N, C-alpha and C positions, 0 to 999 in steps of 0.2 A: 130585330133591334132597330130603333129609329136612328140610323146613322146619317151624319151630315158630311158630305164630300165636296160641296161647292161653297164659294164665298157667301157669307150672309149679306143680305141687302142692307144698305145704309139705314141706320136707325133701329135695326133689329138687335136685341140683346144677344150677344155672341159668346160671352165668357164671364165667369165670375172668379174672383180670387179673394183670399184671406191673408192678411198680414198678422202673424201671431207672435206674441212675446216668447212663447215656447213652441218653436216650429215642430220639433219632433213629437211633442205631446199632441199637437193638433193633427199631425199626420196619423198618429196612432188612434186618436179618437175617431176620425172620419173613416179610417180603414175599418174599424170595428162596427161603426154605425151603418155605413153605406157600402162597404166592400171595396173601397178605393185602394189602389196600389200607388205608392209614391215614396220617393226618398229625397233627401236633401240634395239639391242640384249643385252644379259646378260654381266655383267662386266667382268666375267672370259674370255670372248672372245673379250674384248675391245669394246663392244658395236656393234660389226659387225652385220649387218642386211642381212639376206638372203631374197631377194625379190622374190616373186612368181607371176606367171601368171596363172590364172585358177587353183590355188592351188598347182602348181609345181614350184620348184626352177628354176629361170631364170638368176639371176645375183646377185652380192653382192655389198653393199654400206657400207663403214665403215668410221670412223672419221680419219682425217689426223692429227695424234698426233706425237710429237717428242718422240723418244726413246733414252734415255741416252743423249749422246752429239751429236746425229744425228739430223739434221733438220727434220721437218715434211715431209712426202712423197709428191710429186707433185700431183696435182689433175688431174689424167689421168686414162683412162680405161686401165687396164692391161689384156692381153691375157694369159691364162694358158694352157700349153700343157700337155697332159696326160703322165704319166710315171708309170712304174711298180716298180721302185726302185729309190726313190729320192736321196739317197746317191750316187748311181752309176751315176745318171744324174749330180749331182754336180761335181763329179770327172771328168766326160767327158767335162763339161763346161770349167773347168780350163785347161784341157789337150788340148783343141782345140781353145784356144785364147779368151775365154769368161771371164767375170768378175762376181763373186758372190757378190750380193748386200745384200741379207738376206740369211743366211745359212739354212740348213734343220731344220725345226721345226715341232713338233707334234701339230696338231690342235684338241685337245681333242681326241675323238675316230672317228672323221670324216675323217681324212687323214693326210698326211704329205706334206709340201710345201717348196719351195724355190723361191727366186726372183733372177734373173741374167740378165746380158746384154750379147748379143751374140758378136761375134768377130767384128761386124761392129758397135756396140754400141746400138742396139735395145734392150729395156728392155722387158722381158717376165717372166712369172711364170711357174713353173712346179708343177703338182698336182699328188700325189700318193694317190688314194682313199682307204679308209677303209670302213667306213659306208656311205660315201657321194661320189657319182660318179661325181658330177658336174651338169651342166645344164640338167634338165629333160624334158624340152620342148624347141625345136629349130625349125627354118624354118617355122615360122608362125608370123603374125603381132604381134609386141610387144616383140619378142624373138630374141635371137642371131641367125644370119643366115650365117655370113661369117667373116673371119679374114684374114687380108692381111698384109704382111711384106713389108714395103717400106725401101729399103736398099741402102746405098751408094756404096756397093761393092757386086754385085750379085754373083760373083765367090767365094768370101769369105763366103757368106751366104750359097751357095750351097755345100761348104765343111763342114761348121759348123753343120747345122741341121741334115744332114744324119749321121754324126759321133756321134752326141749326142742322137738323137732320132730314127735313123734308117729309116727316111723318104726318099722319092725321090723328086726332084725338076725338073721335065722335062719342057721344053719350051711349052707354050701354042701354039696351032696350028695357024700359020699365024701371030704371034706376036713376035717382037724382044725384047721387054722390059717387058715381062710378063711370069712368070713361075708358075707352079702349085705346091702345097704342097700335095704330094700324100702319102697315107697310105694304104698298102695292095691293091694297084691298084685303089684306089678311091681318087678323088681330094677332099680335106677337107679344103683347104685354098689357098691363092695366094701369089705371090712374085712379086714386081715391083721395078723398079729403082726410084730414086728421080728426074729424069730428068724433069718431068713436074711440080715439086713443086718449091716454092720460094727458091732462093739460101740461103744456110745455114741451110736448114731444116735437122735435124738429122735423122738417121735411127730410125724407130719406127714401132710398130704394130698398125693397125687401126681396130677398131671393127665396124662391120656393124649390125644394127638391122633392121629387116623387118618391113614394115609399109603397111597399106592398100592403102595409097595415099601419095606420097612423098611431093607433093605441099601443101596439106592442113596440113600435119604434120609439115612442115617447118613453115607455117604461125602460127600454134599453138605454136611452139617453140619460135618464135620471140615475140609473145604476152606475153609469160612467162618470157622474159628477156634473151633468148638465142640469138645467132648471127649466121649468115650464112657465111661460108667460101667459099663454092662452091655451087651456086644455083642449083636447080634440073635440071638434064640433062638426056637425053636418052642414055644409054650405052647398049652394047650387052646383058648384063645380067639383065637389068631392069632400071627403072628410079631412079636415085641416087642423093643424096646431101651429102655434108660434112658440119657439123655444130659444134657449140660449145655451151655447156650448160652455164647457168648464172655464174658458178664458174670457167669457162675456160676449161673444159674438152672437148676434140675433139672426135667426133665419126661420123659415116656415117649412113645414113638410105637409104633403097632401097625398091622399090616396085617391087617384083619379079613376072613376068608374069607366069601364070600357064597354 
């Protein structure tokens, strides 16, 4: 099992979570689809559930509730990038054309977080770990395996993320519309243009979960009330599909050849 036991380096995708209008329904759906275990959490954490795979944290699912005069958050998977200093990250976001959506907050003794949009409008989170490093199992069926930024302005994104997180975004070999997200010489994510997506699609981060069989998992998703946006196809990195859960959250699944 690809277990993670040490802190993620800054700029590395380290966690994903979903805020769902019907939290219990989301917990049931992803349990049946990916084998996750999770239950509604304590009130002091807003009922947030840390889902596990084989006993290790893999993703979060919380309730989409309004805070103050703000509307409930959308039902989307949010990618969190690791940081060693959430306050410095917040300052760098604003200094480089980003927008702060939720300022830095302490999450008990687990860590500190913020939610922001980059200079092209793609929403992401930043996580500064204390007791909780993030996903502790990755790159196996049912777990997070890839995070990709789809952006309306690659040049602007290539200025923003290196300035905020110290990452690099070199072009992928032989590709004109695809860049890597590199941390310490290792590719930990990807960046693409919106050229192949429907007109009007906003900049966004897409979460990829690994599966044993993309076709059969898509079939199971449809039987459970989900929908298919991009049917399974063979890509250079594995058989991939883009889907939507019954509450409208979009994510990708991929069968990675070993």
